[in-house]
Biopython code that builds the backbone (N, CA, C, O; Angstrom):
import numpy as np
from Bio.PDB.StructureBuilder import StructureBuilder

atoms = [
    (1, "MET", "N", (71.592, 115.974, 63.475)),
    (1, "MET", "CA", (71.963, 117.653, 63.206)),
    (1, "MET", "C", (72.285, 117.859, 64.655)),
    (1, "MET", "O", (71.669, 117.297, 65.561)),
    (2, "TRP", "N", (73.271, 118.685, 64.827)),
    (2, "TRP", "CA", (73.983, 119.094, 66.135)),
    (2, "TRP", "C", (73.132, 120.475, 66.386)),
    (2, "TRP", "O", (72.659, 121.101, 65.437)),
    (3, "ARG", "N", (72.998, 120.841, 67.588)),
    (3, "ARG", "CA", (72.327, 122.082, 67.992)),
    (3, "ARG", "C", (73.234, 122.503, 69.060)),
    (3, "ARG", "O", (73.770, 121.671, 69.793)),
    (4, "PRO", "N", (73.443, 123.868, 69.188)),
    (4, "PRO", "CA", (73.919, 124.616, 70.283)),
    (4, "PRO", "C", (73.615, 124.238, 71.540)),
    (4, "PRO", "O", (74.490, 124.208, 72.406)),
    (5, "LYS", "N", (72.192, 123.866, 71.818)),
    (5, "LYS", "CA", (71.502, 123.340, 73.148)),
    (5, "LYS", "C", (72.385, 121.985, 73.482)),
    (5, "LYS", "O", (72.911, 121.718, 74.563)),
    (6, "ASP", "N", (72.404, 121.396, 72.576)),
    (6, "ASP", "CA", (73.377, 119.892, 72.851)),
    (6, "ASP", "C", (74.548, 120.102, 73.670)),
    (6, "ASP", "O", (74.837, 119.555, 74.734)),
    (7, "ALA", "N", (75.243, 121.066, 72.947)),
    (7, "ALA", "CA", (76.727, 121.371, 73.450)),
    (7, "ALA", "C", (76.718, 121.826, 74.826)),
    (7, "ALA", "O", (77.538, 121.469, 75.670)),
    (8, "TYR", "N", (75.544, 122.808, 75.060)),
    (8, "TYR", "CA", (75.281, 123.425, 76.375)),
    (8, "TYR", "C", (74.952, 122.418, 77.429)),
    (8, "TYR", "O", (75.397, 122.399, 78.576)),
    (9, "ASP", "N", (74.027, 121.501, 76.826)),
    (9, "ASP", "CA", (73.726, 120.375, 77.940)),
    (9, "ASP", "C", (74.980, 119.708, 78.230)),
    (9, "ASP", "O", (75.305, 119.536, 79.404)),
    (10, "CYS", "N", (75.903, 119.216, 77.036)),
    (10, "CYS", "CA", (76.973, 118.326, 77.590)),
    (10, "CYS", "C", (77.991, 119.136, 78.412)),
    (10, "CYS", "O", (78.736, 118.542, 79.191)),
    (11, "ASP", "N", (78.053, 120.594, 78.252)),
    (11, "ASP", "CA", (79.033, 121.311, 79.220)),
    (11, "ASP", "C", (78.436, 121.090, 80.531)),
    (11, "ASP", "O", (79.148, 120.595, 81.404)),
    (12, "GLN", "N", (77.113, 121.417, 80.809)),
    (12, "GLN", "CA", (76.612, 121.369, 82.218)),
    (12, "GLN", "C", (76.828, 119.867, 82.902)),
    (12, "GLN", "O", (77.097, 119.676, 84.088)),
    (13, "GLU", "N", (76.666, 118.947, 81.984)),
    (13, "GLU", "CA", (76.736, 117.544, 82.515)),
    (13, "GLU", "C", (78.222, 117.526, 82.726)),
    (13, "GLU", "O", (78.496, 116.795, 83.677)),
    (14, "ALA", "N", (79.222, 118.048, 82.200)),
    (14, "ALA", "CA", (80.614, 117.965, 82.496)),
    (14, "ALA", "C", (80.960, 118.755, 83.805)),
    (14, "ALA", "O", (81.768, 118.405, 84.665)),
    (15, "ILE", "N", (80.220, 119.848, 83.787)),
    (15, "ILE", "CA", (80.418, 120.797, 85.024)),
    (15, "ILE", "C", (80.037, 119.876, 86.401)),
    (15, "ILE", "O", (80.880, 119.576, 87.247)),
    (16, "GLU", "N", (78.911, 119.568, 86.450)),
    (16, "GLU", "CA", (78.257, 118.784, 87.303)),
    (16, "GLU", "C", (79.200, 117.713, 87.812)),
    (16, "GLU", "O", (79.534, 117.642, 88.994)),
    (17, "TYR", "N", (79.656, 116.800, 86.772)),
    (17, "TYR", "CA", (80.506, 115.770, 87.016)),
    (17, "TYR", "C", (81.768, 116.035, 87.764)),
    (17, "TYR", "O", (82.178, 115.316, 88.676)),
    (18, "ALA", "N", (82.447, 117.267, 87.259)),
    (18, "ALA", "CA", (83.745, 117.753, 87.888)),
    (18, "ALA", "C", (83.489, 118.366, 89.317)),
    (18, "ALA", "O", (84.329, 118.271, 90.212)),
    (19, "SER", "N", (82.267, 119.006, 89.477)),
    (19, "SER", "CA", (82.259, 119.496, 90.748)),
    (19, "SER", "C", (81.753, 118.513, 91.583)),
    (19, "SER", "O", (81.562, 118.995, 92.700)),
    (20, "THR", "N", (81.410, 117.173, 91.510)),
    (20, "THR", "CA", (80.865, 116.076, 92.407)),
    (20, "THR", "C", (81.962, 115.152, 92.369)),
    (20, "THR", "O", (81.889, 114.373, 93.320)),
    (21, "THR", "N", (82.879, 114.961, 91.681)),
    (21, "THR", "CA", (84.134, 114.085, 91.744)),
    (21, "THR", "C", (85.187, 114.819, 92.106)),
    (21, "THR", "O", (85.469, 115.911, 91.613)),
    (22, "SER", "N", (85.916, 114.143, 93.137)),
    (22, "SER", "CA", (87.035, 114.632, 93.749)),
    (22, "SER", "C", (88.293, 113.789, 93.284)),
    (22, "SER", "O", (88.241, 112.559, 93.288)),
    (23, "MET", "N", (89.147, 114.308, 92.982)),
    (23, "MET", "CA", (90.878, 113.753, 92.541)),
    (23, "MET", "C", (91.596, 114.291, 93.612)),
    (23, "MET", "O", (91.680, 115.502, 93.817)),
    (24, "LEU", "N", (92.238, 113.222, 94.464)),
    (24, "LEU", "CA", (93.132, 113.727, 95.428)),
    (24, "LEU", "C", (94.438, 114.139, 94.820)),
    (24, "LEU", "O", (94.742, 113.654, 93.730)),
    (25, "ASP", "N", (95.115, 114.854, 95.322)),
    (25, "ASP", "CA", (96.616, 115.538, 95.058)),
    (25, "ASP", "C", (97.395, 114.559, 96.007)),
    (25, "ASP", "O", (96.869, 114.079, 97.011)),
    (26, "ALA", "N", (98.513, 114.331, 95.672)),
    (26, "ALA", "CA", (99.503, 113.601, 96.239)),
    (26, "ALA", "C", (99.525, 113.822, 97.980)),
    (26, "ALA", "O", (99.502, 112.960, 98.858)),
    (27, "SER", "N", (99.575, 115.201, 98.086)),
    (27, "SER", "CA", (99.856, 115.849, 99.499)),
    (27, "SER", "C", (98.688, 115.514, 100.415)),
    (27, "SER", "O", (98.863, 115.371, 101.625)),
    (28, "THR", "N", (97.432, 115.382, 99.806)),
    (28, "THR", "CA", (96.254, 114.845, 100.434)),
    (28, "THR", "C", (96.092, 113.444, 100.849)),
    (28, "THR", "O", (95.430, 112.899, 101.732)),
    (29, "GLU", "N", (96.896, 113.030, 99.944)),
    (29, "GLU", "CA", (96.866, 111.265, 100.014)),
    (29, "GLU", "C", (97.672, 110.961, 101.414)),
    (29, "GLU", "O", (97.323, 110.274, 102.374)),
    (30, "VAL", "N", (98.908, 111.738, 101.184)),
    (30, "VAL", "CA", (99.862, 111.359, 102.413)),
    (30, "VAL", "C", (99.084, 111.939, 103.724)),
    (30, "VAL", "O", (99.274, 111.416, 104.822)),
    (31, "ARG", "N", (98.292, 112.927, 103.577)),
    (31, "ARG", "CA", (97.936, 113.568, 104.858)),
    (31, "ARG", "C", (96.845, 112.520, 105.290)),
    (31, "ARG", "O", (96.796, 112.227, 106.484)),
    (32, "MET", "N", (95.961, 111.931, 104.407)),
    (32, "MET", "CA", (94.955, 110.951, 104.874)),
    (32, "MET", "C", (95.619, 109.788, 105.477)),
    (32, "MET", "O", (95.073, 109.292, 106.462)),
    (33, "ALA", "N", (96.672, 109.295, 105.058)),
    (33, "ALA", "CA", (97.468, 108.092, 105.152)),
    (33, "ALA", "C", (98.074, 108.437, 106.653)),
    (33, "ALA", "O", (98.084, 107.621, 107.575)),
    (34, "ALA", "N", (98.458, 109.469, 106.715)),
    (34, "ALA", "CA", (98.825, 109.799, 108.097)),
    (34, "ALA", "C", (97.961, 109.870, 109.200)),
    (34, "ALA", "O", (98.329, 109.560, 110.333)),
    (35, "GLN", "N", (96.767, 110.284, 108.913)),
    (35, "GLN", "CA", (95.768, 110.311, 109.793)),
    (35, "GLN", "C", (95.290, 108.908, 110.235)),
    (35, "GLN", "O", (94.773, 108.717, 111.336)),
    (36, "GLN", "N", (95.462, 108.072, 109.444)),
    (36, "GLN", "CA", (95.147, 106.461, 109.389)),
    (36, "GLN", "C", (95.993, 105.675, 110.555)),
    (36, "GLN", "O", (95.585, 104.706, 111.197)),
    (37, "LEU", "N", (97.129, 106.252, 110.662)),
    (37, "LEU", "CA", (98.100, 105.514, 111.274)),
    (37, "LEU", "C", (97.817, 105.578, 112.880)),
    (37, "LEU", "O", (97.523, 106.674, 113.358)),
    (38, "SER", "N", (97.877, 104.736, 113.498)),
    (38, "SER", "CA", (97.523, 104.731, 115.030)),
    (38, "SER", "C", (98.598, 105.655, 115.691)),
    (38, "SER", "O", (99.741, 105.635, 115.233)),
    (39, "LYS", "N", (98.249, 106.558, 116.868)),
    (39, "LYS", "CA", (98.995, 107.576, 117.177)),
    (39, "LYS", "C", (100.373, 106.938, 118.068)),
    (39, "LYS", "O", (101.413, 107.527, 118.362)),
    (40, "SER", "N", (100.027, 105.755, 118.320)),
    (40, "SER", "CA", (101.447, 105.063, 119.001)),
    (40, "SER", "C", (102.515, 104.892, 117.890)),
    (40, "SER", "O", (103.729, 104.921, 118.091)),
    (41, "LYS", "N", (102.015, 104.742, 116.906)),
    (41, "LYS", "CA", (103.082, 104.613, 115.669)),
    (41, "LYS", "C", (103.870, 105.928, 115.404)),
    (41, "LYS", "O", (104.988, 105.915, 114.888)),
    (42, "MET", "N", (103.331, 106.882, 115.725)),
    (42, "MET", "CA", (103.527, 108.311, 115.384)),
    (42, "MET", "C", (104.356, 108.949, 116.591)),
    (42, "MET", "O", (105.076, 109.917, 116.346)),
    (43, "ASP", "N", (104.281, 108.479, 117.777)),
    (43, "ASP", "CA", (104.788, 108.889, 118.907)),
    (43, "ASP", "C", (106.413, 109.490, 118.779)),
    (43, "ASP", "O", (107.119, 108.608, 118.291)),
    (44, "ILE", "N", (107.006, 110.449, 119.013)),
    (44, "ILE", "CA", (108.426, 110.841, 119.146)),
    (44, "ILE", "C", (108.827, 110.290, 120.263)),
    (44, "ILE", "O", (108.053, 110.375, 121.216)),
    (45, "PRO", "N", (109.955, 109.677, 120.430)),
    (45, "PRO", "CA", (110.500, 109.402, 121.690)),
    (45, "PRO", "C", (110.841, 110.561, 122.533)),
    (45, "PRO", "O", (111.341, 111.509, 121.928)),
    (46, "ALA", "N", (110.681, 110.678, 123.769)),
    (46, "ALA", "CA", (111.072, 111.856, 124.649)),
    (46, "ALA", "C", (112.559, 111.841, 124.437)),
    (46, "ALA", "O", (113.257, 110.857, 124.192)),
    (47, "ARG", "N", (112.961, 113.204, 124.583)),
    (47, "ARG", "CA", (114.540, 113.436, 124.427)),
    (47, "ARG", "C", (115.274, 112.700, 125.529)),
    (47, "ARG", "O", (114.800, 112.833, 126.658)),
    (48, "MET", "N", (116.394, 111.917, 125.384)),
    (48, "MET", "CA", (116.937, 111.314, 126.331)),
    (48, "MET", "C", (118.121, 112.338, 127.243)),
    (48, "MET", "O", (118.900, 113.166, 126.769)),
    (49, "SER", "N", (117.961, 112.010, 128.441)),
    (49, "SER", "CA", (118.780, 112.768, 129.238)),
    (49, "SER", "C", (120.148, 112.553, 128.791)),
    (49, "SER", "O", (120.468, 111.715, 127.948)),
    (50, "GLY", "N", (121.133, 113.534, 129.537)),
    (50, "GLY", "CA", (122.591, 113.246, 129.032)),
    (50, "GLY", "C", (123.287, 112.022, 129.471)),
    (50, "GLY", "O", (124.474, 111.909, 129.168)),
    (51, "GLN", "N", (122.782, 111.217, 130.054)),
    (51, "GLN", "CA", (123.450, 109.878, 130.637)),
    (51, "GLN", "C", (123.102, 108.939, 129.600)),
    (51, "GLN", "O", (122.032, 108.808, 129.006)),
    (52, "SER", "N", (124.307, 108.236, 129.469)),
    (52, "SER", "CA", (124.147, 106.952, 128.633)),
    (52, "SER", "C", (123.565, 105.870, 129.485)),
    (52, "SER", "O", (123.567, 105.871, 130.716)),
    (53, "LYS", "N", (123.018, 104.855, 128.630)),
    (53, "LYS", "CA", (122.436, 103.861, 129.299)),
    (53, "LYS", "C", (123.447, 102.680, 129.028)),
    (53, "LYS", "O", (123.129, 101.551, 129.399)),
    (54, "VAL", "N", (124.540, 102.876, 128.455)),
    (54, "VAL", "CA", (125.439, 101.622, 128.324)),
    (54, "VAL", "C", (126.519, 102.029, 129.599)),
    (54, "VAL", "O", (126.942, 103.155, 129.860)),
    (55, "GLN", "N", (126.804, 100.827, 130.257)),
    (55, "GLN", "CA", (127.475, 100.726, 131.371)),
    (55, "GLN", "C", (128.680, 99.957, 131.166)),
    (55, "GLN", "O", (128.623, 98.775, 130.828)),
    (56, "PRO", "N", (129.855, 100.618, 131.370)),
    (56, "PRO", "CA", (131.166, 99.517, 131.140)),
    (56, "PRO", "C", (131.062, 98.586, 132.050)),
    (56, "PRO", "O", (130.269, 98.688, 132.986)),
    (57, "ASN", "N", (131.907, 97.501, 131.870)),
    (57, "ASN", "CA", (132.213, 96.355, 132.584)),
    (57, "ASN", "C", (133.145, 97.001, 133.915)),
    (57, "ASN", "O", (133.956, 97.927, 133.920)),
    (58, "ASP", "N", (132.699, 96.166, 134.949)),
    (58, "ASP", "CA", (133.572, 96.581, 136.089)),
    (58, "ASP", "C", (134.912, 96.450, 136.174)),
    (58, "ASP", "O", (135.658, 97.262, 136.721)),
    (59, "ASP", "N", (135.264, 95.357, 135.598)),
    (59, "ASP", "CA", (136.749, 95.180, 135.390)),
    (59, "ASP", "C", (137.674, 95.949, 134.313)),
    (59, "ASP", "O", (138.872, 95.710, 134.162)),
    (60, "VAL", "N", (137.004, 96.822, 133.653)),
    (60, "VAL", "CA", (137.551, 97.755, 132.881)),
    (60, "VAL", "C", (137.554, 99.076, 133.450)),
    (60, "VAL", "O", (136.528, 99.677, 133.766)),
    (61, "SER", "N", (138.893, 99.582, 133.593)),
    (61, "SER", "CA", (138.968, 100.954, 134.015)),
    (61, "SER", "C", (138.777, 101.974, 133.052)),
    (61, "SER", "O", (139.464, 101.946, 132.031)),
    (62, "THR", "N", (137.807, 103.015, 133.260)),
    (62, "THR", "CA", (137.710, 103.959, 132.158)),
    (62, "THR", "C", (137.729, 105.481, 132.420)),
    (62, "THR", "O", (137.723, 105.902, 133.577)),
    (63, "LYS", "N", (137.750, 106.240, 131.440)),
    (63, "LYS", "CA", (138.147, 107.620, 131.768)),
    (63, "LYS", "C", (137.030, 108.627, 131.002)),
    (63, "LYS", "O", (136.825, 108.189, 129.870)),
    (64, "ALA", "N", (136.381, 109.639, 131.234)),
    (64, "ALA", "CA", (135.705, 110.326, 130.787)),
    (64, "ALA", "C", (136.307, 111.433, 129.961)),
    (64, "ALA", "O", (137.277, 112.078, 130.357)),
    (65, "ILE", "N", (135.787, 111.614, 128.951)),
    (65, "ILE", "CA", (136.535, 112.917, 128.168)),
    (65, "ILE", "C", (135.537, 113.661, 127.511)),
    (65, "ILE", "O", (134.471, 113.182, 127.123)),
    (66, "GLU", "N", (135.931, 114.980, 127.373)),
    (66, "GLU", "CA", (134.734, 115.880, 126.803)),
    (66, "GLU", "C", (134.698, 115.680, 125.403)),
    (66, "GLU", "O", (135.740, 115.391, 124.814)),
    (67, "LEU", "N", (133.703, 115.790, 124.844)),
    (67, "LEU", "CA", (133.666, 115.599, 123.295)),
    (67, "LEU", "C", (133.587, 117.017, 122.691)),
    (67, "LEU", "O", (133.924, 117.196, 121.521)),
    (68, "SER", "N", (133.121, 118.089, 123.516)),
    (68, "SER", "CA", (133.159, 119.286, 123.021)),
    (68, "SER", "C", (133.839, 120.175, 124.165)),
    (68, "SER", "O", (133.237, 120.452, 125.203)),
    (69, "GLU", "N", (135.194, 120.615, 123.879)),
    (69, "GLU", "CA", (135.910, 121.321, 125.059)),
    (69, "GLU", "C", (135.110, 122.237, 125.737)),
    (69, "GLU", "O", (134.584, 123.117, 125.056)),
    (70, "GLY", "N", (134.886, 122.209, 127.075)),
    (70, "GLY", "CA", (134.331, 123.119, 127.982)),
    (70, "GLY", "C", (132.894, 122.833, 127.896)),
    (70, "GLY", "O", (132.163, 123.766, 128.230)),
    (71, "ASN", "N", (132.277, 121.634, 127.481)),
    (71, "ASN", "CA", (130.799, 121.398, 127.638)),
    (71, "ASN", "C", (131.019, 119.913, 128.205)),
    (71, "ASN", "O", (131.411, 118.922, 127.588)),
    (72, "THR", "N", (130.705, 120.020, 129.375)),
    (72, "THR", "CA", (130.938, 118.594, 130.183)),
    (72, "THR", "C", (129.548, 118.106, 130.023)),
    (72, "THR", "O", (129.380, 117.042, 130.618)),
    (73, "GLY", "N", (128.471, 118.562, 129.388)),
    (73, "GLY", "CA", (127.452, 117.696, 129.056)),
    (73, "GLY", "C", (127.616, 116.797, 127.768)),
    (73, "GLY", "O", (126.739, 116.024, 127.384)),
    (74, "LYS", "N", (128.714, 116.961, 127.204)),
    (74, "LYS", "CA", (128.773, 115.890, 126.116)),
    (74, "LYS", "C", (130.455, 115.358, 126.273)),
    (74, "LYS", "O", (131.528, 115.848, 125.922)),
    (75, "THR", "N", (130.022, 113.996, 127.048)),
    (75, "THR", "CA", (131.103, 113.413, 127.435)),
    (75, "THR", "C", (131.137, 111.952, 126.904)),
    (75, "THR", "O", (130.078, 111.419, 126.575)),
    (76, "SER", "N", (132.265, 111.317, 126.814)),
    (76, "SER", "CA", (132.282, 109.896, 126.318)),
    (76, "SER", "C", (133.153, 109.094, 127.418)),
    (76, "SER", "O", (133.873, 109.749, 128.171)),
    (77, "LEU", "N", (133.104, 107.770, 127.517)),
    (77, "LEU", "CA", (133.849, 107.036, 128.247)),
    (77, "LEU", "C", (135.001, 106.180, 127.352)),
    (77, "LEU", "O", (134.693, 105.353, 126.493)),
    (78, "ILE", "N", (136.060, 106.454, 127.633)),
    (78, "ILE", "CA", (137.284, 105.782, 126.998)),
    (78, "ILE", "C", (137.981, 104.818, 127.969)),
    (78, "ILE", "O", (137.809, 105.006, 129.173)),
    (79, "GLY", "N", (138.841, 103.689, 127.507)),
    (79, "GLY", "CA", (139.510, 102.964, 128.083)),
    (79, "GLY", "C", (140.686, 103.738, 128.730)),
    (79, "GLY", "O", (141.378, 104.359, 127.924)),
    (80, "ALA", "N", (141.045, 103.820, 130.043)),
    (80, "ALA", "CA", (142.043, 104.447, 130.860)),
    (80, "ALA", "C", (143.490, 104.008, 130.391)),
    (80, "ALA", "O", (144.372, 104.855, 130.534)),
    (81, "ARG", "N", (143.802, 102.907, 129.903)),
    (81, "ARG", "CA", (144.913, 102.309, 129.599)),
    (81, "ARG", "C", (145.229, 102.774, 128.128)),
    (81, "ARG", "O", (146.025, 102.129, 127.445)),
    (82, "LEU", "N", (144.729, 103.668, 127.746)),
    (82, "LEU", "CA", (144.748, 104.109, 126.121)),
    (82, "LEU", "C", (146.090, 104.935, 126.216)),
    (82, "LEU", "O", (146.400, 105.463, 127.284)),
    (83, "ASP", "N", (146.909, 105.046, 125.057)),
    (83, "ASP", "CA", (147.998, 105.926, 124.959)),
    (83, "ASP", "C", (147.522, 107.416, 125.003)),
    (83, "ASP", "O", (146.541, 107.647, 124.295)),
    (84, "PRO", "N", (147.985, 108.357, 125.633)),
    (84, "PRO", "CA", (147.501, 109.639, 125.705)),
    (84, "PRO", "C", (147.213, 110.296, 124.423)),
    (84, "PRO", "O", (146.382, 111.196, 124.305)),
    (85, "GLU", "N", (147.948, 109.804, 123.435)),
    (85, "GLU", "CA", (147.838, 110.541, 122.003)),
    (85, "GLU", "C", (146.639, 110.061, 121.335)),
    (85, "GLU", "O", (146.342, 110.484, 120.218)),
]
sb = StructureBuilder()
sb.init_structure("model")
sb.init_model(0)
sb.init_chain("A")
sb.init_seg("    ")
for serial, (resi, resn, name, xyz) in enumerate(atoms, 1):
    if name == "N":
        sb.init_residue(resn, " ", resi, " ")
    sb.init_atom(name, np.array(xyz, "f"), 0.0, 1.0, " ", f" {name:<3s}", serial, name[0])
structure = sb.get_structure()
């Protein structure tokens, strides 16, 4: 025979279970995974200076051109023997 007290006890057990059991949402899982990565894997490289690390061969003559007119910080090297067009 079913009694209201049985339903109450079942509800209390369900509440206890739900309050002690945690289910992670996707954002929590991502946050936890990010915390487990070593700091060195998450370092963002420092901003590079405006100078290129690529150096042209000495036997090739080059010319610096502005990539953005009036902005000397954004230049590129091209071959000096190229057609002006």
